[in-house]
C-alpha positions as CSV (number, residue, x, y, z in Angstrom):
1,X,124.5,145.2,72.0
2,X,126.3,142.0,72.8
3,X,126.2,142.5,76.2
4,X,122.4,143.6,76.4
5,X,121.6,141.1,73.8
6,X,123.4,138.3,75.9
7,X,120.9,139.9,78.7
8,X,118.0,139.7,77.2
9,X,119.0,135.3,76.5
10,X,119.7,135.0,79.8
11,X,116.6,137.2,81.2
12,X,114.7,134.7,78.6
13,X,115.8,131.6,79.7
14,X,115.4,132.2,83.0
15,X,112.1,133.2,81.9
16,X,111.7,129.5,80.5
17,X,113.1,127.9,82.8
18,X,110.2,130.0,85.4
19,X,107.6,129.0,83.8
20,X,108.6,125.5,83.8
21,X,109.0,124.9,87.6
22,X,105.9,127.1,87.4
23,X,104.2,124.5,85.6
24,X,106.3,121.0,88.1
25,X,104.6,123.2,90.6
26,X,100.8,123.5,89.5
27,X,100.6,120.1,88.8
28,X,101.9,118.9,92.3
29,X,99.4,121.3,94.0
30,X,96.7,119.0,91.5
31,X,98.1,115.6,92.9
32,X,98.4,116.8,96.1
33,X,95.3,118.1,95.4
34,X,93.8,115.2,94.4
35,X,95.3,112.4,96.9
36,X,94.1,114.4,100.1
37,X,90.1,114.2,98.4
38,X,90.7,110.6,97.4
39,X,92.3,110.5,101.3
40,X,89.6,112.1,103.0
41,X,86.5,110.9,101.5
42,X,83.2,111.3,103.3
43,X,83.7,112.0,107.1
44,X,81.9,111.3,108.8
45,X,79.6,114.2,109.6
46,X,78.7,114.3,105.6
47,X,77.8,110.6,105.5
48,X,75.1,111.3,108.4
49,X,74.1,114.4,107.2
50,X,73.7,112.6,103.6
51,X,72.4,109.3,105.2
52,X,69.4,111.5,107.0
53,X,68.5,113.1,104.2
54,X,68.2,110.4,102.2
55,X,66.2,108.7,104.4
56,X,63.8,112.2,104.5
57,X,64.0,111.9,101.0
58,X,62.8,108.4,101.5
59,X,59.7,108.9,103.3
60,X,58.5,111.8,101.9
61,X,57.9,110.0,98.7
62,X,57.0,106.7,100.5
63,X,54.0,109.2,101.6
64,X,53.3,110.6,97.8
65,X,53.4,107.0,96.9
66,X,51.4,105.7,100.0
67,X,48.6,108.9,98.6
68,X,48.4,107.7,94.7
69,X,48.0,104.0,95.8
70,X,45.6,105.4,98.3
71,X,43.8,106.9,95.7
72,X,43.9,104.7,92.4
73,X,42.2,101.8,94.1
74,X,39.7,104.6,95.9
75,X,38.8,105.3,92.3
76,X,38.9,101.7,91.0
77,X,36.1,101.3,93.9
78,X,34.5,104.0,92.4
79,X,34.6,102.9,88.9
80,X,33.6,99.7,89.5
81,X,30.4,100.9,91.4
82,X,29.4,103.0,88.2
83,X,29.7,100.3,86.0
84,X,28.0,97.8,88.3
85,X,25.1,99.4,88.3
86,X,24.7,100.2,84.7
87,X,25.5,96.0,84.4
88,X,21.8,94.3,83.5
89,X,23.7,91.4,83.2
90,X,25.0,89.0,84.9
91,X,27.7,88.8,82.2
92,X,28.0,92.6,81.8
93,X,29.1,92.3,86.2
94,X,31.6,89.7,85.5
95,X,33.4,91.2,82.7
96,X,33.5,94.1,85.0
97,X,34.0,92.7,87.7
98,X,37.1,90.7,86.5
99,X,38.4,94.2,84.3
100,X,38.6,95.5,87.7
101,X,40.2,92.6,89.1
102,X,42.8,92.9,86.4
103,X,43.1,96.5,86.8
104,X,43.8,95.8,90.7
105,X,46.2,93.2,89.5
106,X,48.2,96.1,88.0
107,X,48.1,98.8,91.0
108,X,49.8,96.0,93.3
109,X,52.3,95.1,90.9
110,X,53.1,98.6,90.6
111,X,53.5,98.8,94.6
112,X,56.0,96.1,94.7
113,X,57.9,97.6,91.9
114,X,57.9,100.6,94.4
115,X,59.5,98.5,96.9
116,X,61.3,97.3,95.0
117,X,62.8,100.6,93.2
118,X,63.4,101.6,96.6
119,X,65.4,98.9,98.6
120,X,67.7,99.3,95.5
121,X,67.3,102.8,95.8
122,X,68.7,102.7,100.0
123,X,71.3,99.8,99.0
124,X,72.6,102.2,96.6
125,X,73.4,105.2,98.8
126,X,74.1,103.0,100.7
127,X,76.9,101.7,98.7
128,X,77.8,105.3,97.8
129,X,78.6,106.5,101.0
130,X,80.3,103.1,101.4
131,X,82.2,104.3,98.9
132,X,83.0,107.9,99.7
133,X,84.0,106.9,102.8
134,X,88.3,108.0,103.2
135,X,90.7,105.1,102.4
136,X,91.9,106.2,106.8
137,X,88.7,106.2,108.7
138,X,88.2,102.4,106.6
139,X,91.8,101.5,107.7
140,X,90.7,102.7,111.2
141,X,87.4,100.9,111.8
142,X,89.3,97.8,110.3
143,X,92.1,97.7,113.2
144,X,89.7,98.1,115.8
145,X,87.1,95.2,114.2
146,X,90.6,93.3,114.6
147,X,91.3,94.8,118.0
148,X,88.3,93.8,119.6
149,X,88.0,89.4,118.1
150,X,91.1,90.3,119.5
151,X,89.8,91.3,123.2
152,X,87.2,88.6,122.3
153,X,89.7,85.5,122.2
154,X,92.0,86.9,125.0
155,X,88.7,87.2,127.1
156,X,87.5,83.4,125.5
157,X,91.0,81.8,126.9
158,X,91.4,84.5,130.3
159,X,87.9,82.5,131.1
160,X,88.5,79.2,130.3
161,X,91.4,79.5,132.1
162,X,89.4,80.9,135.4
163,X,87.0,78.1,135.0
164,X,89.7,75.4,135.4
165,X,91.2,78.0,138.5
166,X,87.9,77.3,139.9
167,X,87.6,73.3,139.8
168,X,90.4,73.2,141.2
169,X,90.1,75.2,144.1
170,X,87.3,72.8,144.3
171,X,88.5,69.9,144.2
172,X,90.9,71.2,146.8
173,X,88.5,71.6,149.2
174,X,86.8,68.2,148.6
């Protein structure tokens, strides 16, 4: 019995140890997946698809807004025409025109607010897509921008040197 009890204790200890190793492996795997997600971010293709999708959604929303705006202006005109026909005095006509003008101001204010919200929405989408880009992509772009500036600097120095050589050759010929 002692031998079997020893085996059970040993087996139970091994089970506990295996569970702790499995939990540690699961945490490491989850951490690895999290780090990979942070490093990869949005790929260039997924960013392009997201931008195209947002552009199409914005076009649809703009078309809906334009139709609504046109319908409201037309409705305002028809309503004003009817009111003007029913008016009998100049004061009533002036009041109807004033009311219509105020309604037109509200419609135009709504149009301006729509343009502002559209701009903010597009800025927000661009910022979100930029923030979702992978760290590696951002580092590569930063390095490429620095390399391009260095190339431009070298080209400027080379152009200056070539100009000096050409000027020296002209002096020698004279």
